[in-house]
C-alpha positions as CSV (number, residue, x, y, z in Angstrom):
1,M,105.7,135.1,86.2
2,K,105.2,134.9,90.0
3,G,108.0,133.1,91.7
4,H,108.8,132.7,95.5
5,L,111.8,131.1,97.2
6,Y,111.0,129.7,100.6
7,D,112.7,128.3,103.6
8,A,110.6,125.4,104.7
9,A,112.1,124.1,107.9
10,G,115.6,124.4,106.5
11,N,114.5,123.0,103.0
12,R,114.9,125.6,100.3
13,I,111.8,125.4,97.9
14,L,111.2,127.5,94.9
15,W,107.6,127.9,93.8
16,L,106.9,129.2,90.1
17,D,103.4,129.9,88.7
18,A,102.8,128.8,85.3
19,R,99.1,128.5,85.3
20,D,97.4,129.4,82.1
21,G,93.7,129.1,82.8
22,R,93.3,125.5,81.6
23,S,91.3,123.2,83.9
24,E,92.4,119.8,82.8
25,P,96.0,118.8,83.6
26,E,98.2,118.0,80.5
27,Y,101.1,116.2,82.3
28,N,103.2,115.5,79.4
29,Q,103.3,119.1,78.3
30,S,103.7,120.3,81.9
31,R,106.6,118.1,82.5
32,I,108.6,119.4,79.5
33,A,107.7,123.0,80.5
34,G,108.1,122.6,84.1
35,F,111.6,121.0,83.6
36,E,112.8,123.9,81.5
37,L,111.6,126.4,84.1
38,S,113.4,124.5,87.0
39,R,116.6,124.7,85.0
40,R,116.2,128.5,84.3
41,F,116.4,129.5,88.1
42,E,119.4,128.7,90.0
43,L,119.0,130.0,93.5
44,G,120.4,127.2,95.5
45,Q,117.0,125.5,95.9
46,D,116.7,121.9,97.1
47,L,113.6,121.6,95.0
48,T,111.7,123.5,92.3
49,A,107.8,123.2,92.3
50,V,105.9,124.5,89.3
51,L,102.0,125.3,89.4
52,F,99.9,124.6,86.2
53,G,96.3,124.6,85.4
54,S,93.8,127.3,86.6
55,A,92.9,128.9,89.9
56,E,89.9,126.6,90.3
57,S,91.8,123.3,89.2
58,Q,95.6,123.5,89.7
59,H,98.1,120.9,89.7
60,A,101.9,120.9,90.6
61,L,105.1,119.2,89.5
62,F,108.4,118.9,91.2
63,W,112.0,118.7,90.4
64,N,115.1,118.0,92.6
65,A,118.2,120.2,92.3
66,D,119.9,117.6,90.0
67,G,116.9,117.8,87.6
68,S,115.3,114.5,88.6
69,Y,111.5,114.5,88.7
70,E,109.6,113.8,92.0
71,M,105.8,112.7,92.1
72,M,105.3,115.0,95.2
73,C,107.1,116.9,98.0
74,G,105.7,117.5,101.3
75,N,107.8,120.5,102.2
76,A,106.8,122.3,99.0
77,L,103.0,121.5,99.5
78,R,103.3,123.1,103.1
79,C,104.5,126.2,101.3
80,L,101.7,126.3,98.5
81,A,99.1,128.1,100.5
82,H,101.7,130.7,101.4
83,F,102.4,131.1,97.8
84,I,98.8,131.3,96.7
85,C,97.6,133.5,99.6
86,T,100.2,136.1,100.1
87,D,98.3,138.3,102.7
88,P,99.6,137.6,106.4
89,F,96.4,135.9,107.5
90,P,95.7,132.3,108.0
91,H,94.1,130.4,105.1
92,D,92.1,127.1,104.9
93,L,92.6,125.3,102.5
94,V,94.2,125.2,99.2
95,A,93.6,122.2,97.0
96,V,96.2,120.9,94.5
97,E,96.5,117.8,92.3
98,T,99.7,116.0,91.6
99,Q,100.6,113.0,89.4
100,Y,100.4,110.9,92.6
101,A,97.4,112.1,94.5
102,N,95.4,115.3,95.7
103,Y,96.4,117.3,98.7
104,L,95.4,120.2,100.8
105,S,97.8,123.0,101.9
106,R,97.0,125.1,104.9
107,K,98.5,128.5,105.8
108,V,98.6,128.0,109.6
109,D,99.9,131.4,110.2
110,A,102.3,133.9,108.7
111,T,105.2,131.6,109.7
112,H,103.9,128.1,109.6
113,G,102.3,125.9,106.9
114,S,101.0,122.5,106.6
115,V,100.0,119.7,104.2
116,I,97.2,117.2,104.6
117,I,98.0,114.0,103.0
118,P,95.3,111.1,102.7
119,A,96.2,108.1,104.6
120,R,95.3,105.7,101.5
121,T,98.3,107.3,99.6
122,V,100.8,106.2,102.3
123,R,101.9,102.7,101.5
124,V,104.0,100.7,104.2
125,G,105.6,97.7,103.0
126,T,106.5,94.5,105.0
127,P,109.8,94.9,107.0
128,E,113.2,93.8,105.4
129,R,115.2,91.1,106.9
130,D,117.5,93.8,108.5
131,G,114.3,95.4,110.1
132,D,114.3,98.5,107.7
133,L,110.7,99.5,106.4
134,F,109.8,100.7,103.1
135,V,107.1,103.4,102.8
136,D,105.9,105.0,99.5
137,V,104.2,108.5,99.7
138,G,104.7,109.3,96.1
139,T,108.4,109.2,96.9
140,P,110.0,106.1,98.3
141,H,111.5,105.9,101.8
142,R,113.6,103.3,103.4
143,I,113.3,103.9,107.2
144,R,115.8,102.5,109.8
145,L,115.1,102.8,113.6
146,V,118.4,103.2,115.5
147,K,119.5,103.3,119.0
148,Q,122.6,105.4,118.5
149,E,123.5,108.6,116.7
150,W,124.9,108.1,114.1
151,L,126.9,105.0,113.5
152,E,129.3,104.9,110.6
153,H,127.6,101.8,109.0
154,D,124.2,103.4,109.2
155,L,125.6,106.5,107.4
156,V,127.3,104.6,104.7
157,D,124.1,102.6,104.0
158,A,122.1,105.9,103.8
159,T,124.5,107.4,101.4
160,S,124.6,104.3,99.2
161,H,120.9,103.8,99.0
162,C,120.1,107.4,98.2
163,N,122.5,107.3,95.1
164,G,122.6,105.0,92.0
165,A,119.8,103.8,89.6
166,N,117.6,102.5,92.1
167,A,118.0,105.3,94.6
168,V,115.5,105.7,97.4
169,N,115.2,108.4,100.3
170,F,116.9,106.9,103.4
171,D,115.9,107.9,106.9
172,L,117.7,107.3,110.1
173,V,115.4,107.6,113.2
174,R,116.2,107.6,116.9
175,K,113.4,107.8,119.5
176,V,114.4,110.3,122.2
177,A,111.1,110.6,124.1
178,P,107.5,109.6,123.7
179,F,106.4,111.0,120.3
180,Q,109.7,112.6,119.8
181,Y,112.4,111.6,117.3
182,R,115.6,112.8,115.8
183,V,116.0,112.2,112.2
184,R,118.8,112.4,109.5
185,T,117.3,112.1,105.9
186,F,119.3,111.4,102.8
187,E,117.3,112.2,99.9
188,R,117.7,111.1,96.2
189,G,118.9,113.8,93.9
190,V,119.9,115.8,96.9
191,G,121.9,113.9,99.4
192,E,121.5,114.7,103.1
193,T,118.6,117.2,103.4
194,S,117.8,119.7,106.2
195,S,114.3,118.4,106.6
196,C,111.7,116.3,104.5
197,G,108.0,116.4,104.8
198,T,107.5,113.0,103.0
199,A,110.1,111.6,105.4
200,A,108.0,112.9,108.4
201,V,104.8,111.3,107.3
202,S,106.5,108.0,106.1
203,I,108.4,107.5,109.5
204,V,105.1,108.1,111.4
205,A,103.3,105.8,109.2
206,A,106.0,103.1,109.7
207,L,105.8,103.7,113.4
208,N,102.0,103.5,113.5
209,V,102.3,100.0,111.7
210,R,104.6,98.7,114.5
211,A,102.3,99.9,117.3
212,A,99.1,98.5,118.2
213,P,96.3,100.2,115.9
214,S,94.1,102.7,117.7
215,L,91.0,104.6,116.5
216,A,91.5,107.2,119.3
217,P,93.3,110.4,118.5
218,Q,97.0,110.1,119.5
219,P,99.5,112.9,120.3
220,S,101.2,114.5,117.5
221,D,104.8,113.2,116.7
222,H,107.6,115.8,116.7
223,L,110.5,115.0,114.3
224,E,113.7,116.9,114.6
225,F,115.8,117.0,111.5
226,A,119.5,117.8,110.8
227,S,118.7,121.6,110.5
228,G,117.4,121.5,114.1
229,E,113.8,122.3,112.7
230,Q,110.9,120.3,113.7
231,L,108.1,118.9,111.6
232,I,105.0,117.9,113.5
233,V,102.9,115.1,112.2
234,T,99.2,114.7,113.3
235,Y,97.2,111.6,112.4
236,D,93.5,112.1,112.2
237,P,91.9,108.5,112.4
238,S,88.4,110.0,111.7
239,G,89.5,111.7,108.7
240,E,92.1,109.1,107.7
241,S,94.7,111.6,107.0
242,Y,98.2,112.9,108.2
243,E,99.0,116.6,108.6
244,V,102.6,117.7,108.4
245,A,103.3,121.3,110.0
246,G,106.3,123.3,110.1
247,R,108.0,126.6,109.7
248,V,107.7,128.4,106.4
249,A,109.7,131.7,105.5
250,L,109.7,133.7,102.3
251,L,113.4,134.4,101.3
252,Q,113.0,136.0,98.0
253,D,110.2,137.4,95.6
254,L,111.1,136.7,92.1
255,S,107.8,137.9,90.6
256,K,108.0,140.2,87.5
């Protein structure tokens, strides 16, 4: 079985290839098989992603380190084109289906990858009474804009909301300059995480809702996470999509 462990902007992602040539996704069987595979490999990964289907029609499923299932993972999808296309050259584009939506993964260069997320799959809720915003991109995020780094009560809220029966990802966001933000993300099933692709797109979508809508292209947003790594989010109004880009590095090849 082909398996690669990646460092995706500080987030450790394990990709496993379980494609068997079947063109139609069978998610019930895939979830059973994928969970067992995710438990078989213990490499300190934050998330295990498993590829099913065929080269012409592939689908992916995702498991957190604690074994909980995720509908999608932005950092994992950023690595997918690197996993599929192992030569050092850029590649445009690798399509994949998940239980939530269809995505495109791009190998930007030998050390960077991106995922293109359709804007229609990013659902921004109405603000809570305390000003927090909920955004669902296949994984739910609660986003709080803060003016100071990092107050104790915000950290307590973040920790409590990412644990328990109704856990959500919790993002603390501080604007440091136009189109530049510092972020701490507390991910359900993981705790505080080094970086998060779904957090990046959720935050930018929430900021876009607060701002005046524009059909003109806007500068890319740069989000710096706890690892010191940046994810860059570019909104394309004509294509109605978000592209999340950042560093990708192969840590270990497990292929047999």
